[in-house]
PDB file with one MODEL, atoms N, CA, C and O in Angstrom:
MODEL        1
ATOM      1  N   MET A   1     -23.496   1.227  98.531  1.00  0.00           N
ATOM      2  CA  MET A   1     -24.108  -0.071  98.619  1.00  0.00           C
ATOM      3  C   MET A   1     -23.146  -1.010  99.330  1.00  0.00           C
ATOM      4  O   MET A   1     -21.975  -1.111  98.963  1.00  0.00           O
ATOM      5  N   HIS A   2     -23.645  -1.688 100.339  1.00  0.00           N
ATOM      6  CA  HIS A   2     -22.827  -2.587 101.148  1.00  0.00           C
ATOM      7  C   HIS A   2     -23.207  -4.035 100.830  1.00  0.00           C
ATOM      8  O   HIS A   2     -24.375  -4.411 100.924  1.00  0.00           O
ATOM      9  N   ILE A   3     -22.213  -4.843 100.453  1.00  0.00           N
ATOM     10  CA  ILE A   3     -22.457  -6.249 100.143  1.00  0.00           C
ATOM     11  C   ILE A   3     -22.004  -7.083 101.325  1.00  0.00           C
ATOM     12  O   ILE A   3     -20.877  -6.935 101.798  1.00  0.00           O
ATOM     13  N   ARG A   4     -22.858  -7.939 101.792  1.00  0.00           N
ATOM     14  CA  ARG A   4     -22.544  -8.784 102.937  1.00  0.00           C
ATOM     15  C   ARG A   4     -21.529  -9.855 102.539  1.00  0.00           C
ATOM     16  O   ARG A   4     -21.579 -10.378 101.426  1.00  0.00           O
ATOM     17  N   PRO A   5     -20.616 -10.177 103.442  1.00  0.00           N
ATOM     18  CA  PRO A   5     -19.638 -11.232 103.157  1.00  0.00           C
ATOM     19  C   PRO A   5     -20.297 -12.581 102.889  1.00  0.00           C
ATOM     20  O   PRO A   5     -19.774 -13.365 102.097  1.00  0.00           O
ATOM     21  N   SER A   6     -21.420 -12.869 103.519  1.00  0.00           N
ATOM     22  CA  SER A   6     -22.087 -14.160 103.293  1.00  0.00           C
ATOM     23  C   SER A   6     -22.600 -14.266 101.858  1.00  0.00           C
ATOM     24  O   SER A   6     -22.627 -15.358 101.289  1.00  0.00           O
ATOM     25  N   VAL A   7     -23.007 -13.136 101.267  1.00  0.00           N
ATOM     26  CA  VAL A   7     -23.470 -13.140  99.874  1.00  0.00           C
ATOM     27  C   VAL A   7     -22.291 -13.422  98.946  1.00  0.00           C
ATOM     28  O   VAL A   7     -22.426 -14.175  97.981  1.00  0.00           O
ATOM     29  N   VAL A   8     -21.151 -12.827  99.230  1.00  0.00           N
ATOM     30  CA  VAL A   8     -19.956 -13.037  98.409  1.00  0.00           C
ATOM     31  C   VAL A   8     -19.517 -14.499  98.498  1.00  0.00           C
ATOM     32  O   VAL A   8     -19.170 -15.106  97.485  1.00  0.00           O
ATOM     33  N   ILE A   9     -19.531 -15.059  99.698  1.00  0.00           N
ATOM     34  CA  ILE A   9     -19.140 -16.458  99.882  1.00  0.00           C
ATOM     35  C   ILE A   9     -20.123 -17.382  99.157  1.00  0.00           C
ATOM     36  O   ILE A   9     -19.705 -18.334  98.498  1.00  0.00           O
ATOM     37  N   ALA A  10     -21.413 -17.109  99.273  1.00  0.00           N
ATOM     38  CA  ALA A  10     -22.420 -17.934  98.600  1.00  0.00           C
ATOM     39  C   ALA A  10     -22.244 -17.882  97.085  1.00  0.00           C
ATOM     40  O   ALA A  10     -22.337 -18.907  96.409  1.00  0.00           O
ATOM     41  N   LEU A  11     -21.989 -16.687  96.556  1.00  0.00           N
ATOM     42  CA  LEU A  11     -21.769 -16.567  95.109  1.00  0.00           C
ATOM     43  C   LEU A  11     -20.510 -17.326  94.690  1.00  0.00           C
ATOM     44  O   LEU A  11     -20.505 -17.985  93.650  1.00  0.00           O
ATOM     45  N   GLY A  12     -19.453 -17.242  95.481  1.00  0.00           N
ATOM     46  CA  GLY A  12     -18.204 -17.948  95.170  1.00  0.00           C
ATOM     47  C   GLY A  12     -18.387 -19.452  95.176  1.00  0.00           C
ATOM     48  O   GLY A  12     -17.912 -20.140  94.272  1.00  0.00           O
ATOM     49  N   VAL A  13     -19.079 -19.974  96.200  1.00  0.00           N
ATOM     50  CA  VAL A  13     -19.326 -21.413  96.279  1.00  0.00           C
ATOM     51  C   VAL A  13     -20.203 -21.857  95.104  1.00  0.00           C
ATOM     52  O   VAL A  13     -19.942 -22.895  94.496  1.00  0.00           O
ATOM     53  N   GLY A  14     -21.224 -21.090  94.786  1.00  0.00           N
ATOM     54  CA  GLY A  14     -22.091 -21.425  93.649  1.00  0.00           C
ATOM     55  C   GLY A  14     -21.329 -21.449  92.341  1.00  0.00           C
ATOM     56  O   GLY A  14     -21.551 -22.317  91.497  1.00  0.00           O
ATOM     57  N   TYR A  15     -20.423 -20.487  92.176  1.00  0.00           N
ATOM     58  CA  TYR A  15     -19.625 -20.428  90.947  1.00  0.00           C
ATOM     59  C   TYR A  15     -18.734 -21.662  90.823  1.00  0.00           C
ATOM     60  O   TYR A  15     -18.677 -22.293  89.768  1.00  0.00           O
ATOM     61  N   VAL A  16     -18.039 -22.001  91.913  1.00  0.00           N
ATOM     62  CA  VAL A  16     -17.123 -23.144  91.874  1.00  0.00           C
ATOM     63  C   VAL A  16     -17.879 -24.443  91.597  1.00  0.00           C
ATOM     64  O   VAL A  16     -17.451 -25.246  90.768  1.00  0.00           O
ATOM     65  N   LEU A  17     -19.001 -24.651  92.288  1.00  0.00           N
ATOM     66  CA  LEU A  17     -19.778 -25.872  92.081  1.00  0.00           C
ATOM     67  C   LEU A  17     -20.360 -25.926  90.669  1.00  0.00           C
ATOM     68  O   LEU A  17     -20.372 -26.989  90.049  1.00  0.00           O
ATOM     69  N   GLY A  18     -20.836 -24.805  90.159  1.00  0.00           N
ATOM     70  CA  GLY A  18     -21.384 -24.762  88.801  1.00  0.00           C
ATOM     71  C   GLY A  18     -20.321 -25.010  87.750  1.00  0.00           C
ATOM     72  O   GLY A  18     -20.562 -25.715  86.770  1.00  0.00           O
ATOM     73  N   ALA A  19     -19.136 -24.430  87.952  1.00  0.00           N
ATOM     74  CA  ALA A  19     -18.049 -24.625  86.994  1.00  0.00           C
ATOM     75  C   ALA A  19     -17.598 -26.076  86.982  1.00  0.00           C
ATOM     76  O   ALA A  19     -17.293 -26.633  85.928  1.00  0.00           O
ATOM     77  N   ARG A  20     -17.557 -26.690  88.174  1.00  0.00           N
ATOM     78  CA  ARG A  20     -17.142 -28.088  88.254  1.00  0.00           C
ATOM     79  C   ARG A  20     -18.169 -28.993  87.572  1.00  0.00           C
ATOM     80  O   ARG A  20     -17.799 -29.906  86.834  1.00  0.00           O
ATOM     81  N   ALA A  21     -19.451 -28.743  87.816  1.00  0.00           N
ATOM     82  CA  ALA A  21     -20.512 -29.542  87.185  1.00  0.00           C
ATOM     83  C   ALA A  21     -20.482 -29.347  85.672  1.00  0.00           C
ATOM     84  O   ALA A  21     -20.676 -30.302  84.919  1.00  0.00           O
ATOM     85  N   GLY A  22     -20.239 -28.116  85.223  1.00  0.00           N
ATOM     86  CA  GLY A  22     -20.150 -27.850  83.789  1.00  0.00           C
ATOM     87  C   GLY A  22     -18.979 -28.567  83.154  1.00  0.00           C
ATOM     88  O   GLY A  22     -19.089 -29.093  82.047  1.00  0.00           O
ATOM     89  N   ARG A  23     -17.848 -28.589  83.860  1.00  0.00           N
ATOM     90  CA  ARG A  23     -16.657 -29.260  83.343  1.00  0.00           C
ATOM     91  C   ARG A  23     -16.883 -30.769  83.268  1.00  0.00           C
ATOM     92  O   ARG A  23     -16.477 -31.408  82.298  1.00  0.00           O
ATOM     93  N   ASP A  24     -17.528 -31.342  84.285  1.00  0.00           N
ATOM     94  CA  ASP A  24     -17.827 -32.781  84.273  1.00  0.00           C
ATOM     95  C   ASP A  24     -18.731 -33.134  83.097  1.00  0.00           C
ATOM     96  O   ASP A  24     -18.526 -34.153  82.438  1.00  0.00           O
ATOM     97  N   HIS A  25     -19.721 -32.301  82.837  1.00  0.00           N
ATOM     98  CA  HIS A  25     -20.636 -32.536  81.712  1.00  0.00           C
ATOM     99  C   HIS A  25     -19.888 -32.436  80.383  1.00  0.00           C
ATOM    100  O   HIS A  25     -20.090 -33.258  79.489  1.00  0.00           O
ATOM    101  N   TYR A  26     -19.026 -31.430  80.257  1.00  0.00           N
ATOM    102  CA  TYR A  26     -18.219 -31.257  79.047  1.00  0.00           C
ATOM    103  C   TYR A  26     -17.323 -32.476  78.830  1.00  0.00           C
ATOM    104  O   TYR A  26     -17.222 -32.988  77.715  1.00  0.00           O
ATOM    105  N   ASP A  27     -16.668 -32.941  79.908  1.00  0.00           N
ATOM    106  CA  ASP A  27     -15.796 -34.115  79.790  1.00  0.00           C
ATOM    107  C   ASP A  27     -16.578 -35.352  79.354  1.00  0.00           C
ATOM    108  O   ASP A  27     -16.079 -36.150  78.561  1.00  0.00           O
ATOM    109  N   ALA A  28     -17.797 -35.519  79.863  1.00  0.00           N
ATOM    110  CA  ALA A  28     -18.623 -36.665  79.476  1.00  0.00           C
ATOM    111  C   ALA A  28     -18.992 -36.589  77.994  1.00  0.00           C
ATOM    112  O   ALA A  28     -18.964 -37.605  77.300  1.00  0.00           O
ATOM    113  N   ILE A  29     -19.331 -35.414  77.512  1.00  0.00           N
ATOM    114  CA  ILE A  29     -19.670 -35.237  76.088  1.00  0.00           C
ATOM    115  C   ILE A  29     -18.456 -35.541  75.220  1.00  0.00           C
ATOM    116  O   ILE A  29     -18.573 -36.231  74.207  1.00  0.00           O
ATOM    117  N   MET A  30     -17.297 -35.032  75.612  1.00  0.00           N
ATOM    118  CA  MET A  30     -16.086 -35.261  74.815  1.00  0.00           C
ATOM    119  C   MET A  30     -15.693 -36.740  74.833  1.00  0.00           C
ATOM    120  O   MET A  30     -15.209 -37.255  73.825  1.00  0.00           O
ATOM    121  N   ARG A  31     -15.891 -37.431  75.957  1.00  0.00           N
ATOM    122  CA  ARG A  31     -15.587 -38.853  76.046  1.00  0.00           C
ATOM    123  C   ARG A  31     -16.496 -39.644  75.086  1.00  0.00           C
ATOM    124  O   ARG A  31     -16.031 -40.545  74.389  1.00  0.00           O
ATOM    125  N   GLN A  32     -17.780 -39.303  75.057  1.00  0.00           N
ATOM    126  CA  GLN A  32     -18.717 -39.979  74.152  1.00  0.00           C
ATOM    127  C   GLN A  32     -18.367 -39.697  72.690  1.00  0.00           C
ATOM    128  O   GLN A  32     -18.432 -40.594  71.849  1.00  0.00           O
ATOM    129  N   ALA A  33     -18.002 -38.467  72.394  1.00  0.00           N
ATOM    130  CA  ALA A  33     -17.631 -38.114  71.013  1.00  0.00           C
ATOM    131  C   ALA A  33     -16.388 -38.879  70.579  1.00  0.00           C
ATOM    132  O   ALA A  33     -16.305 -39.336  69.439  1.00  0.00           O
ATOM    133  N   ARG A  34     -15.421 -39.020  71.482  1.00  0.00           N
ATOM    134  CA  ARG A  34     -14.198 -39.760  71.166  1.00  0.00           C
ATOM    135  C   ARG A  34     -14.512 -41.235  70.915  1.00  0.00           C
ATOM    136  O   ARG A  34     -13.947 -41.844  70.006  1.00  0.00           O
ATOM    137  N   GLU A  35     -15.417 -41.816  71.723  1.00  0.00           N
ATOM    138  CA  GLU A  35     -15.797 -43.216  71.530  1.00  0.00           C
ATOM    139  C   GLU A  35     -16.480 -43.428  70.179  1.00  0.00           C
ATOM    140  O   GLU A  35     -16.221 -44.424  69.505  1.00  0.00           O
ATOM    141  N   VAL A  36     -17.339 -42.509  69.785  1.00  0.00           N
ATOM    142  CA  VAL A  36     -18.016 -42.621  68.494  1.00  0.00           C
ATOM    143  C   VAL A  36     -17.010 -42.467  67.362  1.00  0.00           C
ATOM    144  O   VAL A  36     -17.046 -43.219  66.388  1.00  0.00           O
ATOM    145  N   ARG A  37     -16.113 -41.495  67.489  1.00  0.00           N
ATOM    146  CA  ARG A  37     -15.119 -41.229  66.448  1.00  0.00           C
ATOM    147  C   ARG A  37     -14.196 -42.420  66.236  1.00  0.00           C
ATOM    148  O   ARG A  37     -13.712 -42.627  65.124  1.00  0.00           O
ATOM    149  N   GLU A  38     -13.940 -43.207  67.277  1.00  0.00           N
ATOM    150  CA  GLU A  38     -13.018 -44.339  67.175  1.00  0.00           C
ATOM    151  C   GLU A  38     -13.678 -45.615  66.651  1.00  0.00           C
ATOM    152  O   GLU A  38     -12.984 -46.607  66.429  1.00  0.00           O
ATOM    153  N   ARG A  39     -14.980 -45.620  66.451  1.00  0.00           N
ATOM    154  CA  ARG A  39     -15.664 -46.814  65.952  1.00  0.00           C
ATOM    155  C   ARG A  39     -15.258 -47.070  64.500  1.00  0.00           C
ATOM    156  O   ARG A  39     -15.154 -46.124  63.720  1.00  0.00           O
ATOM    157  N   PRO A  40     -15.029 -48.319  64.125  1.00  0.00           N
ATOM    158  CA  PRO A  40     -14.565 -48.645  62.766  1.00  0.00           C
ATOM    159  C   PRO A  40     -15.533 -48.179  61.670  1.00  0.00           C
ATOM    160  O   PRO A  40     -15.098 -47.692  60.626  1.00  0.00           O
ATOM    161  N   GLU A  41     -16.843 -48.328  61.904  1.00  0.00           N
ATOM    162  CA  GLU A  41     -17.782 -47.924  60.851  1.00  0.00           C
ATOM    163  C   GLU A  41     -17.792 -46.410  60.657  1.00  0.00           C
ATOM    164  O   GLU A  41     -18.026 -45.929  59.548  1.00  0.00           O
ATOM    165  N   VAL A  42     -17.542 -45.662  61.721  1.00  0.00           N
ATOM    166  CA  VAL A  42     -17.478 -44.206  61.594  1.00  0.00           C
ATOM    167  C   VAL A  42     -16.211 -43.809  60.840  1.00  0.00           C
ATOM    168  O   VAL A  42     -16.239 -42.916  59.994  1.00  0.00           O
ATOM    169  N   GLN A  43     -15.103 -44.475  61.151  1.00  0.00           N
ATOM    170  CA  GLN A  43     -13.858 -44.172  60.440  1.00  0.00           C
ATOM    171  C   GLN A  43     -13.961 -44.540  58.966  1.00  0.00           C
ATOM    172  O   GLN A  43     -13.427 -43.837  58.108  1.00  0.00           O
ATOM    173  N   SER A  44     -14.648 -45.641  58.671  1.00  0.00           N
ATOM    174  CA  SER A  44     -14.843 -46.052  57.282  1.00  0.00           C
ATOM    175  C   SER A  44     -15.669 -45.013  56.525  1.00  0.00           C
ATOM    176  O   SER A  44     -15.328 -44.632  55.405  1.00  0.00           O
ATOM    177  N   ALA A  45     -16.752 -44.562  57.146  1.00  0.00           N
ATOM    178  CA  ALA A  45     -17.604 -43.551  56.510  1.00  0.00           C
ATOM    179  C   ALA A  45     -16.837 -42.240  56.334  1.00  0.00           C
ATOM    180  O   ALA A  45     -16.992 -41.565  55.317  1.00  0.00           O
ATOM    181  N   ALA A  46     -16.025 -41.883  57.304  1.00  0.00           N
ATOM    182  CA  ALA A  46     -15.245 -40.649  57.201  1.00  0.00           C
ATOM    183  C   ALA A  46     -14.243 -40.740  56.056  1.00  0.00           C
ATOM    184  O   ALA A  46     -14.024 -39.761  55.343  1.00  0.00           O
ATOM    185  N   GLY A  47     -13.634 -41.907  55.877  1.00  0.00           N
ATOM    186  CA  GLY A  47     -12.695 -42.097  54.763  1.00  0.00           C
ATOM    187  C   GLY A  47     -13.396 -41.994  53.418  1.00  0.00           C
ATOM    188  O   GLY A  47     -12.858 -41.417  52.473  1.00  0.00           O
ATOM    189  N   LEU A  48     -14.597 -42.556  53.333  1.00  0.00           N
ATOM    190  CA  LEU A  48     -15.368 -42.492  52.092  1.00  0.00           C
ATOM    191  C   LEU A  48     -15.753 -41.052  51.763  1.00  0.00           C
ATOM    192  O   LEU A  48     -15.617 -40.613  50.621  1.00  0.00           O
ATOM    193  N   VAL A  49     -16.231 -40.325  52.759  1.00  0.00           N
ATOM    194  CA  VAL A  49     -16.616 -38.926  52.552  1.00  0.00           C
ATOM    195  C   VAL A  49     -15.393 -38.103  52.150  1.00  0.00           C
ATOM    196  O   VAL A  49     -15.482 -37.248  51.269  1.00  0.00           O
ATOM    197  N   SER A  50     -14.268 -38.354  52.781  1.00  0.00           N
ATOM    198  CA  SER A  50     -13.048 -37.621  52.456  1.00  0.00           C
ATOM    199  C   SER A  50     -12.620 -37.878  51.009  1.00  0.00           C
ATOM    200  O   SER A  50     -12.226 -36.948  50.305  1.00  0.00           O
ATOM    201  N   ALA A  51     -12.694 -39.121  50.569  1.00  0.00           N
ATOM    202  CA  ALA A  51     -12.321 -39.450  49.192  1.00  0.00           C
ATOM    203  C   ALA A  51     -13.266 -38.791  48.196  1.00  0.00           C
ATOM    204  O   ALA A  51     -12.828 -38.258  47.177  1.00  0.00           O
ATOM    205  N   GLN A  52     -14.571 -38.829  48.493  1.00  0.00           N
ATOM    206  CA  GLN A  52     -15.535 -38.196  47.596  1.00  0.00           C
ATOM    207  C   GLN A  52     -15.341 -36.684  47.557  1.00  0.00           C
ATOM    208  O   GLN A  52     -15.489 -36.066  46.503  1.00  0.00           O
ATOM    209  N   ALA A  53     -15.014 -36.094  48.690  1.00  0.00           N
ATOM    210  CA  ALA A  53     -14.781 -34.647  48.727  1.00  0.00           C
ATOM    211  C   ALA A  53     -13.557 -34.290  47.888  1.00  0.00           C
ATOM    212  O   ALA A  53     -13.551 -33.274  47.193  1.00  0.00           O
ATOM    213  N   GLY A  54     -12.531 -35.119  47.955  1.00  0.00           N
ATOM    214  CA  GLY A  54     -11.337 -34.873  47.136  1.00  0.00           C
ATOM    215  C   GLY A  54     -11.644 -34.952  45.650  1.00  0.00           C
ATOM    216  O   GLY A  54     -11.173 -34.126  44.867  1.00  0.00           O
ATOM    217  N   THR A  55     -12.439 -35.954  45.259  1.00  0.00           N
ATOM    218  CA  THR A  55     -12.828 -36.100  43.857  1.00  0.00           C
ATOM    219  C   THR A  55     -13.671 -34.914  43.403  1.00  0.00           C
ATOM    220  O   THR A  55     -13.451 -34.367  42.322  1.00  0.00           O
ATOM    221  N   LEU A  56     -14.628 -34.521  44.222  1.00  0.00           N
ATOM    222  CA  LEU A  56     -15.485 -33.382  43.890  1.00  0.00           C
ATOM    223  C   LEU A  56     -14.666 -32.099  43.774  1.00  0.00           C
ATOM    224  O   LEU A  56     -14.892 -31.300  42.866  1.00  0.00           O
ATOM    225  N   TYR A  57     -13.726 -31.899  44.679  1.00  0.00           N
ATOM    226  CA  TYR A  57     -12.857 -30.721  44.632  1.00  0.00           C
ATOM    227  C   TYR A  57     -12.079 -30.679  43.312  1.00  0.00           C
ATOM    228  O   TYR A  57     -11.981 -29.633  42.670  1.00  0.00           O
ATOM    229  N   GLN A  58     -11.532 -31.826  42.922  1.00  0.00           N
ATOM    230  CA  GLN A  58     -10.760 -31.875  41.676  1.00  0.00           C
ATOM    231  C   GLN A  58     -11.642 -31.570  40.470  1.00  0.00           C
ATOM    232  O   GLN A  58     -11.217 -30.854  39.564  1.00  0.00           O
ATOM    233  N   ARG A  59     -12.880 -32.110  40.445  1.00  0.00           N
ATOM    234  CA  ARG A  59     -13.784 -31.856  39.319  1.00  0.00           C
ATOM    235  C   ARG A  59     -14.154 -30.380  39.232  1.00  0.00           C
ATOM    236  O   ARG A  59     -14.168 -29.804  38.144  1.00  0.00           O
ATOM    237  N   VAL A  60     -14.452 -29.775  40.364  1.00  0.00           N
ATOM    238  CA  VAL A  60     -14.803 -28.349  40.363  1.00  0.00           C
ATOM    239  C   VAL A  60     -13.611 -27.508  39.939  1.00  0.00           C
ATOM    240  O   VAL A  60     -13.760 -26.560  39.169  1.00  0.00           O
ATOM    241  N   ARG A  61     -12.440 -27.848  40.434  1.00  0.00           N
ATOM    242  CA  ARG A  61     -11.234 -27.104  40.054  1.00  0.00           C
ATOM    243  C   ARG A  61     -10.979 -27.193  38.549  1.00  0.00           C
ATOM    244  O   ARG A  61     -10.614 -26.207  37.909  1.00  0.00           O
ATOM    245  N   ASP A  62     -11.178 -28.386  37.998  1.00  0.00           N
ATOM    246  CA  ASP A  62     -10.993 -28.563  36.559  1.00  0.00           C
ATOM    247  C   ASP A  62     -12.025 -27.759  35.771  1.00  0.00           C
ATOM    248  O   ASP A  62     -11.700 -27.152  34.751  1.00  0.00           O
ATOM    249  N   MET A  63     -13.270 -27.760  36.248  1.00  0.00           N
ATOM    250  CA  MET A  63     -14.317 -27.008  35.555  1.00  0.00           C
ATOM    251  C   MET A  63     -14.021 -25.510  35.580  1.00  0.00           C
ATOM    252  O   MET A  63     -14.195 -24.819  34.576  1.00  0.00           O
ATOM    253  N   LEU A  64     -13.576 -25.018  36.726  1.00  0.00           N
ATOM    254  CA  LEU A  64     -13.279 -23.590  36.839  1.00  0.00           C
ATOM    255  C   LEU A  64     -12.073 -23.198  35.991  1.00  0.00           C
ATOM    256  O   LEU A  64     -11.968 -22.061  35.532  1.00  0.00           O
ATOM    257  N   ALA A  65     -11.182 -24.135  35.792  1.00  0.00           N
ATOM    258  CA  ALA A  65     -10.008 -23.866  34.961  1.00  0.00           C
ATOM    259  C   ALA A  65     -10.340 -23.987  33.471  1.00  0.00           C
ATOM    260  O   ALA A  65      -9.510 -23.656  32.624  1.00  0.00           O
ATOM    261  N   GLY A  66     -11.550 -24.460  33.147  1.00  0.00           N
ATOM    262  CA  GLY A  66     -11.958 -24.571  31.755  1.00  0.00           C
ATOM    263  C   GLY A  66     -11.668 -25.921  31.143  1.00  0.00           C
ATOM    264  O   GLY A  66     -11.979 -26.147  29.973  1.00  0.00           O
ATOM    265  N   GLU A  67     -11.079 -26.824  31.906  1.00  0.00           N
ATOM    266  CA  GLU A  67     -10.745 -28.138  31.373  1.00  0.00           C
ATOM    267  C   GLU A  67     -11.962 -29.051  31.319  1.00  0.00           C
ATOM    268  O   GLU A  67     -12.013 -29.962  30.492  1.00  0.00           O
ATOM    269  N   GLY A  68     -12.940 -28.821  32.187  1.00  0.00           N
ATOM    270  CA  GLY A  68     -14.088 -29.707  32.261  1.00  0.00           C
ATOM    271  C   GLY A  68     -15.215 -29.326  31.324  1.00  0.00           C
ATOM    272  O   GLY A  68     -16.110 -30.137  31.086  1.00  0.00           O
ATOM    273  N   ALA A  69     -15.200 -28.107  30.782  1.00  0.00           N
ATOM    274  CA  ALA A  69     -16.279 -27.653  29.911  1.00  0.00           C
ATOM    275  C   ALA A  69     -15.978 -28.022  28.461  1.00  0.00           C
ATOM    276  O   ALA A  69     -14.848 -27.835  28.009  1.00  0.00           O
ATOM    277  N   PRO A  70     -16.942 -28.533  27.730  1.00  0.00           N
ATOM    278  CA  PRO A  70     -16.725 -28.828  26.310  1.00  0.00           C
ATOM    279  C   PRO A  70     -16.417 -27.541  25.546  1.00  0.00           C
ATOM    280  O   PRO A  70     -16.879 -26.461  25.916  1.00  0.00           O
ATOM    281  N   SER A  71     -15.637 -27.668  24.486  1.00  0.00           N
ATOM    282  CA  SER A  71     -15.294 -26.479  23.713  1.00  0.00           C
ATOM    283  C   SER A  71     -16.530 -25.913  23.026  1.00  0.00           C
ATOM    284  O   SER A  71     -17.430 -26.652  22.626  1.00  0.00           O
ATOM    285  N   GLY A  72     -16.557 -24.620  22.899  1.00  0.00           N
ATOM    286  CA  GLY A  72     -17.675 -23.968  22.233  1.00  0.00           C
ATOM    287  C   GLY A  72     -18.812 -23.616  23.163  1.00  0.00           C
ATOM    288  O   GLY A  72     -19.810 -23.050  22.718  1.00  0.00           O
ATOM    289  N   THR A  73     -18.695 -23.930  24.431  1.00  0.00           N
ATOM    290  CA  THR A  73     -19.756 -23.576  25.370  1.00  0.00           C
ATOM    291  C   THR A  73     -19.332 -22.344  26.153  1.00  0.00           C
ATOM    292  O   THR A  73     -18.148 -22.031  26.277  1.00  0.00           O
ATOM    293  N   ARG A  74     -20.327 -21.667  26.668  1.00  0.00           N
ATOM    294  CA  ARG A  74     -20.035 -20.502  27.493  1.00  0.00           C
ATOM    295  C   ARG A  74     -20.901 -20.574  28.735  1.00  0.00           C
ATOM    296  O   ARG A  74     -21.969 -21.184  28.704  1.00  0.00           O
ATOM    297  N   PRO A  75     -20.469 -19.973  29.816  1.00  0.00           N
ATOM    298  CA  PRO A  75     -21.261 -20.039  31.043  1.00  0.00           C
ATOM    299  C   PRO A  75     -22.597 -19.343  30.897  1.00  0.00           C
ATOM    300  O   PRO A  75     -22.725 -18.386  30.133  1.00  0.00           O
ATOM    301  N   PHE A  76     -23.590 -19.819  31.627  1.00  0.00           N
ATOM    302  CA  PHE A  76     -24.922 -19.224  31.613  1.00  0.00           C
ATOM    303  C   PHE A  76     -24.892 -17.894  32.330  1.00  0.00           C
ATOM    304  O   PHE A  76     -24.392 -17.801  33.451  1.00  0.00           O
ATOM    305  N   ARG A  77     -25.425 -16.860  31.692  1.00  0.00           N
ATOM    306  CA  ARG A  77     -25.544 -15.553  32.323  1.00  0.00           C
ATOM    307  C   ARG A  77     -26.987 -15.099  32.163  1.00  0.00           C
ATOM    308  O   ARG A  77     -27.422 -14.826  31.044  1.00  0.00           O
ATOM    309  N   PRO A  78     -27.738 -15.010  33.256  1.00  0.00           N
ATOM    310  CA  PRO A  78     -29.137 -14.600  33.141  1.00  0.00           C
ATOM    311  C   PRO A  78     -29.241 -13.175  32.633  1.00  0.00           C
ATOM    312  O   PRO A  78     -28.436 -12.313  32.985  1.00  0.00           O
ATOM    313  N   THR A  79     -30.243 -12.942  31.802  1.00  0.00           N
ATOM    314  CA  THR A  79     -30.418 -11.601  31.253  1.00  0.00           C
ATOM    315  C   THR A  79     -31.150 -10.700  32.221  1.00  0.00           C
ATOM    316  O   THR A  79     -30.941  -9.487  32.207  1.00  0.00           O
ATOM    317  N   GLY A  80     -32.005 -11.263  33.066  1.00  0.00           N
ATOM    318  CA  GLY A  80     -32.718 -10.458  34.054  1.00  0.00           C
ATOM    319  C   GLY A  80     -33.902  -9.747  33.438  1.00  0.00           C
ATOM    320  O   GLY A  80     -34.016  -9.641  32.217  1.00  0.00           O
ATOM    321  N   ALA A  81     -34.768  -9.270  34.281  1.00  0.00           N
ATOM    322  CA  ALA A  81     -35.951  -8.532  33.824  1.00  0.00           C
ATOM    323  C   ALA A  81     -35.615  -7.050  33.768  1.00  0.00           C
ATOM    324  O   ALA A  81     -34.907  -6.533  34.632  1.00  0.00           O
ATOM    325  N   HIS A  82     -36.115  -6.387  32.773  1.00  0.00           N
ATOM    326  CA  HIS A  82     -35.864  -4.966  32.616  1.00  0.00           C
ATOM    327  C   HIS A  82     -37.158  -4.183  32.837  1.00  0.00           C
ATOM    328  O   HIS A  82     -38.238  -4.598  32.417  1.00  0.00           O
ATOM    329  N   SER A  83     -37.021  -3.079  33.485  1.00  0.00           N
ATOM    330  CA  SER A  83     -38.193  -2.234  33.690  1.00  0.00           C
ATOM    331  C   SER A  83     -38.405  -1.371  32.445  1.00  0.00           C
ATOM    332  O   SER A  83     -37.652  -1.485  31.478  1.00  0.00           O
ATOM    333  N   SER A  84     -39.404  -0.530  32.463  1.00  0.00           N
ATOM    334  CA  SER A  84     -39.703   0.297  31.310  1.00  0.00           C
ATOM    335  C   SER A  84     -38.591   1.305  31.014  1.00  0.00           C
ATOM    336  O   SER A  84     -38.501   1.810  29.895  1.00  0.00           O
ATOM    337  N   ASN A  85     -37.745   1.604  32.001  1.00  0.00           N
ATOM    338  CA  ASN A  85     -36.672   2.549  31.728  1.00  0.00           C
ATOM    339  C   ASN A  85     -35.390   1.847  31.297  1.00  0.00           C
ATOM    340  O   ASN A  85     -34.360   2.495  31.111  1.00  0.00           O
ATOM    341  N   GLY A  86     -35.447   0.504  31.133  1.00  0.00           N
ATOM    342  CA  GLY A  86     -34.304  -0.228  30.616  1.00  0.00           C
ATOM    343  C   GLY A  86     -33.298  -0.642  31.666  1.00  0.00           C
ATOM    344  O   GLY A  86     -32.252  -1.191  31.319  1.00  0.00           O
ATOM    345  N   VAL A  87     -33.569  -0.403  32.923  1.00  0.00           N
ATOM    346  CA  VAL A  87     -32.641  -0.758  33.994  1.00  0.00           C
ATOM    347  C   VAL A  87     -32.930  -2.187  34.456  1.00  0.00           C
ATOM    348  O   VAL A  87     -34.082  -2.550  34.692  1.00  0.00           O
ATOM    349  N   SER A  88     -31.878  -2.987  34.582  1.00  0.00           N
ATOM    350  CA  SER A  88     -32.036  -4.368  34.998  1.00  0.00           C
ATOM    351  C   SER A  88     -32.418  -4.428  36.461  1.00  0.00           C
ATOM    352  O   SER A  88     -31.925  -3.652  37.280  1.00  0.00           O
ATOM    353  N   SER A  89     -33.310  -5.368  36.783  1.00  0.00           N
ATOM    354  CA  SER A  89     -33.710  -5.540  38.172  1.00  0.00           C
ATOM    355  C   SER A  89     -32.996  -6.716  38.830  1.00  0.00           C
ATOM    356  O   SER A  89     -33.312  -7.050  39.972  1.00  0.00           O
ATOM    357  N   VAL A  90     -32.041  -7.358  38.149  1.00  0.00           N
ATOM    358  CA  VAL A  90     -31.302  -8.491  38.711  1.00  0.00           C
ATOM    359  C   VAL A  90     -30.405  -7.967  39.817  1.00  0.00           C
ATOM    360  O   VAL A  90     -29.602  -7.060  39.597  1.00  0.00           O
ATOM    361  N   GLY A  91     -30.539  -8.530  40.991  1.00  0.00           N
ATOM    362  CA  GLY A  91     -29.696  -8.141  42.120  1.00  0.00           C
ATOM    363  C   GLY A  91     -30.173  -6.899  42.836  1.00  0.00           C
ATOM    364  O   GLY A  91     -29.608  -6.549  43.872  1.00  0.00           O
ATOM    365  N   ALA A  92     -31.189  -6.214  42.333  1.00  0.00           N
ATOM    366  CA  ALA A  92     -31.668  -5.021  42.989  1.00  0.00           C
ATOM    367  C   ALA A  92     -32.859  -5.391  43.868  1.00  0.00           C
ATOM    368  O   ALA A  92     -33.924  -5.758  43.372  1.00  0.00           O
ATOM    369  N   HIS A  93     -32.665  -5.290  45.150  1.00  0.00           N
ATOM    370  CA  HIS A  93     -33.751  -5.623  46.086  1.00  0.00           C
ATOM    371  C   HIS A  93     -33.920  -4.513  47.061  1.00  0.00           C
ATOM    372  O   HIS A  93     -34.781  -4.587  47.938  1.00  0.00           O
TER     373      HIS A  93
ENDMDL
END
């Protein structure tokens, strides 16, 4: 199979122009994202979400360590449905 030099040149030019257009579009998206990220109301909301996530993380960690559960309680464990042969169908799909 013989490839003409004009086809190779056309493909090369198309690749370069497409890559440049793609890069320009990417740069425009990143510039807009940076502008939004720098807005005071966005930073305020991000700080609030971060603080709430930290509080939630601490509560879950305490619960998993047993500090958050009242004494005398035990975790819920479903019994599942049993077939006539006594085998549990929980988790069996």
